[in-house]
C-alpha positions as CSV (number, residue, x, y, z in Angstrom):
1,M,-16.2,-130.4,98.1
2,D,-19.7,-130.4,97.8
3,T,-21.7,-128.9,95.0
4,S,-23.8,-126.9,97.4
5,T,-20.7,-125.4,98.9
6,Q,-19.3,-124.9,95.5
7,N,-22.5,-123.1,94.4
8,A,-22.4,-121.0,97.5
9,L,-18.8,-120.1,96.8
10,Q,-19.6,-119.4,93.2
11,G,-22.4,-117.0,94.2
12,C,-19.9,-115.3,96.6
13,V,-17.3,-114.9,93.9
14,S,-19.8,-113.5,91.4
15,S,-21.2,-111.1,94.1
16,L,-17.6,-110.1,94.9
17,Q,-16.9,-109.5,91.2
18,S,-20.0,-107.4,90.7
19,S,-19.0,-105.4,93.8
20,M,-15.5,-104.9,92.4
21,Q,-17.0,-103.7,89.1
22,L,-19.3,-101.3,91.0
23,L,-16.4,-100.1,93.1
24,E,-14.2,-99.6,90.0
25,S,-17.0,-97.7,88.2
26,S,-17.3,-95.5,91.4
27,I,-13.6,-94.9,91.4
28,N,-13.6,-93.8,87.8
29,I,-16.5,-91.5,88.4
30,L,-14.7,-90.0,91.4
31,D,-11.5,-89.7,89.5
32,S,-13.0,-87.8,86.7
33,G,-14.7,-85.5,89.1
34,V,-11.6,-84.9,91.2
35,S,-8.9,-84.9,88.5
36,D,-9.7,-81.2,87.8
37,Y,-9.5,-80.2,91.4
38,P,-6.0,-78.5,91.4
39,R,-7.1,-76.3,88.4
40,L,-10.4,-75.5,90.1
41,G,-8.6,-74.6,93.3
42,K,-6.4,-72.2,91.4
43,V,-9.4,-70.7,89.5
44,L,-11.5,-70.3,92.6
45,Q,-8.7,-68.9,94.7
46,T,-9.5,-65.3,95.7
47,T,-6.9,-62.7,94.7
48,R,-6.9,-59.2,96.2
49,H,-6.2,-56.8,93.4
50,F,-6.7,-53.7,95.6
51,E,-5.8,-53.3,99.2
52,L,-8.5,-51.6,101.2
53,V,-7.4,-49.1,103.7
54,S,-9.6,-47.6,106.4
55,E,-10.4,-43.9,106.2
56,H,-8.8,-43.3,109.5
57,D,-5.5,-44.8,108.3
58,L,-5.7,-42.7,105.1
59,T,-6.3,-39.4,107.0
60,T,-3.5,-40.3,109.4
61,A,-1.1,-40.9,106.5
62,Q,-2.1,-37.7,104.8
63,S,-1.6,-35.6,108.0
64,T,1.8,-37.2,108.6
65,L,2.8,-36.5,105.0
66,L,1.5,-33.0,105.3
67,S,3.4,-32.4,108.5
68,E,6.6,-33.6,106.9
69,I,6.3,-31.6,103.6
70,Q,4.7,-28.4,104.8
71,P,7.8,-27.0,106.6
72,E,10.0,-27.7,103.6
73,V,7.5,-26.1,101.2
74,S,7.2,-23.1,103.6
75,N,11.0,-22.8,103.7
76,L,11.3,-23.0,100.0
77,L,8.6,-20.4,99.5
78,S,10.3,-18.0,101.9
79,R,13.6,-18.5,100.1
80,V,12.0,-17.8,96.7
81,E,10.3,-14.7,98.1
82,T,13.5,-13.5,99.6
83,S,15.3,-14.1,96.3
84,L,12.6,-12.3,94.3
85,D,12.7,-9.4,96.7
86,K,16.5,-9.1,96.4
87,L,16.2,-9.3,92.6
88,E,13.4,-6.7,92.6
89,R,15.5,-4.3,94.8
90,R,18.5,-4.9,92.6
91,E,16.5,-4.2,89.4
92,K,15.1,-1.0,90.9
93,S,18.5,0.0,92.1
94,L,20.0,-0.5,88.7
95,I,17.2,1.4,87.0
96,A,17.7,4.3,89.4
97,K,21.5,4.2,88.8
98,A,21.0,4.2,85.1
99,E,18.6,7.1,85.3
100,L,21.1,9.0,87.5
101,Q,23.9,8.3,85.1
102,E,21.8,9.4,82.1
103,G,21.0,12.6,84.0
104,R,24.7,13.1,84.8
105,L,25.7,12.5,81.2
106,A,23.1,14.8,79.9
107,Q,24.1,17.7,82.3
108,P,27.7,18.3,81.1
109,S,26.6,18.4,77.5
110,R,24.1,21.1,78.2
111,V,26.7,23.1,80.2
112,S,29.3,22.8,77.5
113,Q,26.8,23.8,74.8
114,G,25.7,26.7,77.0
115,S,29.3,28.0,77.4
116,K,29.9,27.9,73.7
117,S,26.8,30.0,72.9
118,P,27.8,33.5,71.7
119,A,25.2,35.3,73.8
120,R,26.8,34.2,77.0
121,N,30.4,35.0,76.0
122,T,29.5,38.5,74.8
123,S,28.1,39.6,78.1
124,G,30.3,41.6,80.4
125,A,29.7,39.4,83.4
126,G,30.5,36.1,81.7
127,G,32.6,34.8,84.6
128,S,29.8,35.3,87.1
129,N,27.3,33.7,84.7
130,N,29.5,30.6,84.4
131,L,29.9,30.5,88.1
132,E,26.1,30.6,88.6
133,E,25.7,28.0,85.9
134,L,28.2,25.7,87.7
135,K,26.4,26.2,91.0
136,M,23.1,25.3,89.3
137,Q,24.6,22.2,87.9
138,Q,25.9,21.2,91.3
139,L,22.5,21.8,92.9
140,R,20.8,19.7,90.2
141,Q,23.3,16.9,90.8
142,K,22.7,17.1,94.5
143,K,18.9,17.1,93.9
144,E,19.3,14.0,91.8
145,R,21.4,12.2,94.4
146,L,18.9,13.1,97.1
147,S,15.9,12.0,95.0
148,Y,17.8,8.7,94.3
149,A,18.4,8.3,98.1
150,V,14.8,9.1,98.9
151,G,13.6,6.6,96.3
152,R,15.9,3.9,97.7
153,L,14.6,4.6,101.2
154,E,11.0,4.4,100.1
155,L,11.7,1.1,98.4
156,Q,13.3,-0.3,101.6
157,A,10.3,0.9,103.6
158,S,7.8,-0.7,101.2
159,Q,9.9,-3.9,101.3
160,R,9.8,-4.0,105.1
161,Q,6.0,-3.3,105.1
162,R,5.5,-6.2,102.7
163,Q,7.7,-8.5,104.8
164,L,5.7,-7.4,107.9
165,R,2.4,-8.2,106.1
166,K,3.7,-11.6,105.0
167,S,4.8,-12.5,108.5
168,M,1.5,-11.4,109.9
169,A,-0.3,-13.4,107.2
170,V,1.8,-16.5,108.0
171,N,1.1,-16.1,111.7
172,D,-2.7,-15.8,111.0
173,S,-2.9,-18.8,108.7
174,G,-1.4,-21.1,111.3
175,F,1.9,-22.0,109.6
């Protein structure tokens, strides 16, 4: 082998070595730049924290929910109103009964006190006086019963008027 060929090959080998060093340096630079890529991919990944919904979808969902809930709420309200009306009627009925019973309990005590009074027993017509007093007591009791019945009927009439107004209001509001 000739020296000139050897020199030429020596120049090729040194050029190849310098190219290899340059390539190794480039690989190191690229490796340091790319080694952090998985972490950067995770950091730069977009995450949706809130789902955006269109206004149309939102109003549709609201109207669907309203159409499902509204009949149930109306039903529950009517049941509550009916129960309250029943309780109110019962309360008024019990108050009226209590007043009637108080009146009945108060009447016999007055009659018995009146018959024991000496002025009534000394009169000559004591038997007719007692009979008139008994009739008056019966008339008072009848009056109390009738006033109780009238009160009950007035209560029923007002209840029906209220129910009619409620049904008219419900029909007017579109339920």
